[in-house]
C-alpha positions as CSV (number, residue, x, y, z in Angstrom):
1,M,0.0,0.0,0.0
2,K,2.8,2.4,0.8
3,K,4.3,1.9,-2.6
4,Q,0.9,2.6,-4.2
5,I,0.7,5.9,-2.3
6,V,4.2,6.9,-3.6
7,E,3.2,6.0,-7.1
8,Q,0.0,8.0,-6.9
9,I,1.9,11.1,-5.7
10,E,4.3,10.7,-8.6
11,K,1.3,10.2,-11.0
12,M,-0.4,13.4,-9.8
13,S,2.7,15.5,-10.1
14,G,3.0,17.9,-13.0
15,R,1.2,21.1,-12.3
16,Y,2.4,20.7,-8.7
17,S,5.6,19.1,-7.3
18,P,5.4,15.9,-5.2
19,Y,6.3,18.1,-2.2
20,T,3.3,20.3,-2.7
21,I,1.0,17.3,-3.3
22,F,2.2,15.5,-0.2
23,S,1.9,18.7,1.9
24,D,-1.6,19.4,0.7
25,W,-2.6,15.8,1.3
26,V,-1.4,15.6,4.9
27,E,-3.0,19.0,5.7
28,M,-6.4,17.8,4.3
29,M,-6.2,14.6,6.4
30,A,-5.3,16.5,9.5
31,I,-8.2,19.0,9.1
32,S,-10.7,16.3,8.2
33,I,-9.8,14.3,11.4
34,Q,-9.8,17.3,13.7
35,N,-13.0,18.9,12.4
36,T,-14.8,15.6,12.4
37,C,-14.1,15.3,16.2
38,Q,-15.0,18.9,16.9
39,Q,-18.6,19.2,18.2
40,V,-18.7,22.9,18.3
41,H,-18.6,24.4,14.8
42,G,-17.2,27.8,15.8
43,S,-14.9,30.2,14.1
44,L,-11.8,27.9,14.2
45,W,-13.8,25.0,12.8
46,K,-15.1,27.2,10.0
47,Q,-11.6,28.5,9.2
48,R,-10.2,25.0,9.0
49,E,-13.1,24.1,6.7
50,K,-12.2,27.0,4.5
51,D,-8.6,26.0,4.4
52,Y,-9.6,22.5,3.4
53,M,-11.9,23.8,0.6
54,D,-9.2,26.2,-0.6
55,I,-6.9,23.2,-1.1
56,C,-9.6,21.3,-2.9
57,G,-10.1,24.2,-5.2
58,R,-6.6,23.7,-6.6
59,Y,-7.3,20.1,-7.7
60,E,-9.5,18.4,-10.2
61,K,-12.3,16.1,-8.9
62,K,-10.4,12.9,-9.8
63,E,-7.4,14.2,-7.8
64,I,-9.6,14.9,-4.8
65,I,-10.9,11.3,-5.0
66,A,-7.3,10.1,-5.3
67,F,-6.4,11.9,-2.0
68,G,-9.2,10.0,-0.3
69,E,-8.0,6.7,-1.7
70,M,-4.5,7.5,-0.5
71,M,-5.8,8.1,3.0
72,G,-7.6,4.8,2.9
73,M,-4.4,3.1,1.9
74,L,-2.6,4.8,4.7
75,V,-5.2,3.5,7.2
76,I,-4.8,0.0,5.9
77,T,-1.0,0.2,6.0
78,L,-0.9,1.4,9.6
79,D,-3.5,-1.2,10.6
80,E,-1.3,-4.0,9.1
81,Q,2.1,-2.8,10.2
82,G,1.2,-1.1,13.5
83,P,3.1,1.9,14.8
84,R,5.6,3.0,12.2
85,D,6.5,6.3,10.5
86,I,4.8,5.5,7.2
87,L,4.3,9.1,6.2
88,G,7.9,9.9,6.8
89,E,8.9,7.0,4.5
90,I,6.4,8.2,1.9
91,Y,7.8,11.7,2.1
92,M,11.4,10.5,1.5
93,E,10.5,7.8,-1.1
94,S,8.4,10.3,-3.2
95,G,11.5,12.6,-3.4
96,C,10.2,15.3,-1.1
97,G,13.3,15.1,1.2
98,S,16.4,16.7,-0.3
99,K,19.2,19.1,0.3
100,Y,17.0,21.8,-1.3
101,T,14.1,21.4,1.1
102,G,16.6,20.9,4.0
103,Q,14.3,18.3,5.7
104,F,15.0,14.7,6.3
105,F,13.2,12.2,8.6
106,T,15.0,9.9,10.9
107,P,15.3,6.4,9.5
108,W,12.9,4.0,11.3
109,H,15.6,1.6,12.6
110,L,17.3,4.5,14.4
111,S,14.1,5.7,16.0
112,L,13.3,2.1,17.1
113,L,16.8,1.6,18.5
114,S,16.4,4.8,20.6
115,A,13.0,3.6,21.9
116,K,14.3,0.2,22.9
117,L,16.7,1.9,25.3
118,M,13.7,3.3,27.3
119,D,12.3,1.6,30.4
120,F,8.5,1.0,30.3
121,S,6.2,-0.5,32.9
122,N,2.6,-1.7,32.5
123,D,1.4,-0.1,35.7
124,K,1.6,3.6,34.9
125,V,0.8,5.9,32.1
126,H,3.9,7.1,30.2
127,T,4.0,10.7,29.1
128,V,6.3,11.5,26.2
129,N,7.3,15.0,25.0
130,E,8.7,15.3,21.5
131,P,10.0,18.9,21.0
132,S,10.8,18.5,17.3
133,C,8.5,15.8,16.2
134,G,9.1,15.7,12.4
135,G,6.7,13.0,11.1
136,G,6.3,11.6,14.6
137,G,8.8,8.7,14.1
138,M,10.3,8.8,17.6
139,I,6.8,8.7,19.2
140,L,5.7,5.9,16.9
141,A,8.8,3.9,17.8
142,V,8.0,4.3,21.5
143,A,4.4,3.0,20.7
144,A,5.9,0.1,18.7
145,V,8.3,-0.9,21.5
146,M,5.5,-0.7,24.1
147,K,3.3,-3.0,21.9
148,E,6.3,-5.4,21.5
149,R,6.6,-5.6,25.3
150,G,2.9,-6.3,25.8
151,I,1.9,-2.7,26.9
152,D,-1.3,-1.2,25.4
153,Y,0.1,2.1,24.1
154,Q,-3.5,3.4,23.4
155,K,-4.2,3.3,27.1
156,M,-0.7,3.8,28.7
157,L,0.8,6.5,26.5
158,K,0.2,10.3,26.4
159,V,2.0,12.5,24.0
160,V,2.8,16.2,23.6
161,A,4.5,16.9,20.3
162,Q,5.7,20.2,18.8
163,D,7.4,21.3,15.6
164,L,8.0,24.6,13.8
165,D,6.9,23.1,10.4
166,W,3.2,22.8,9.9
167,K,3.7,19.9,7.6
168,A,5.4,18.0,10.4
169,V,2.6,18.9,12.7
170,Y,0.0,17.5,10.3
171,M,2.1,14.3,9.6
172,T,2.5,13.6,13.3
173,Y,-1.1,14.4,14.1
174,V,-2.5,12.2,11.4
175,Q,-0.4,9.1,12.3
176,L,-1.1,9.5,16.1
177,S,-4.8,9.9,15.4
178,L,-5.1,6.9,13.1
179,L,-3.2,4.7,15.6
180,G,-5.5,5.8,18.5
181,I,-2.8,7.5,20.5
182,N,-3.7,10.1,23.1
183,G,-1.8,13.2,22.0
184,I,-1.6,17.0,21.5
185,V,0.3,18.2,18.5
186,T,1.2,21.9,18.3
187,Q,3.0,24.2,15.9
188,G,5.6,26.3,17.7
189,N,9.1,26.9,18.9
190,T,9.6,24.6,21.9
191,L,12.6,26.6,23.2
192,A,11.0,30.0,22.8
193,E,7.4,28.9,23.7
194,P,7.6,26.0,26.1
195,N,4.1,26.5,27.6
196,I,1.6,25.2,25.0
197,E,-1.3,26.3,27.2
198,E,-0.6,29.8,26.0
199,Y,-0.7,28.9,22.3
200,P,-3.5,30.2,20.1
201,R,-6.1,27.5,19.5
202,Y,-5.4,27.3,15.7
203,R,-1.9,26.0,16.4
204,I,-3.1,23.1,18.5
205,F,-4.4,19.8,17.1
206,R,-5.8,17.2,19.6
207,T,-6.1,13.6,18.5
208,P,-9.5,11.8,18.7
209,A,-8.2,9.7,21.6
210,N,-7.3,12.9,23.5
211,M,-10.8,14.3,22.8
212,G,-12.5,11.1,23.9
213,A,-13.7,10.4,20.3
214,L,-13.5,7.4,18.1
215,I,-12.8,7.4,14.3
């Protein structure tokens, strides 16, 4: 399924670069998940809906359908493989990561190695803060190791993740959401703005598990 997503991004490229297509896709997924879980349709909900429709307006109907199919393939891939930075791999394999964009995602085996050095127990909730989350690979590696050790990460893991790059925020949020992880993902500078409670609401994305919702 991952290979099919990469191929679809390449197929759609032409008017837009794979980087733009990938970025628009993850933003649309993030908005659709967040707004689906938002019961109050206030000004923030409406602004995100507008952002979603603005992206849709740049693509043809068949391309919008393709975006939906790609999300379905992502859901299946995560369901089959469990916690893994699938979006980070798609990003790199579709040619989005390069010296020109200046953004590379940590290889999965390195994230997994780091997570295996951590000590987990099954009798307490583990809180993880990722100050520069990228696609969420380090967090997903923690979830994978917890699962490997027989610990239910959906119940025993809470996450606060931050990144300066909106694309990284969307990637992390989507993957944590689809895996049922309780998390808050924010756009901001962790060093300059450590207190996320002071962030404007539009810079905060809460996963369905954090909001007590199911998707």
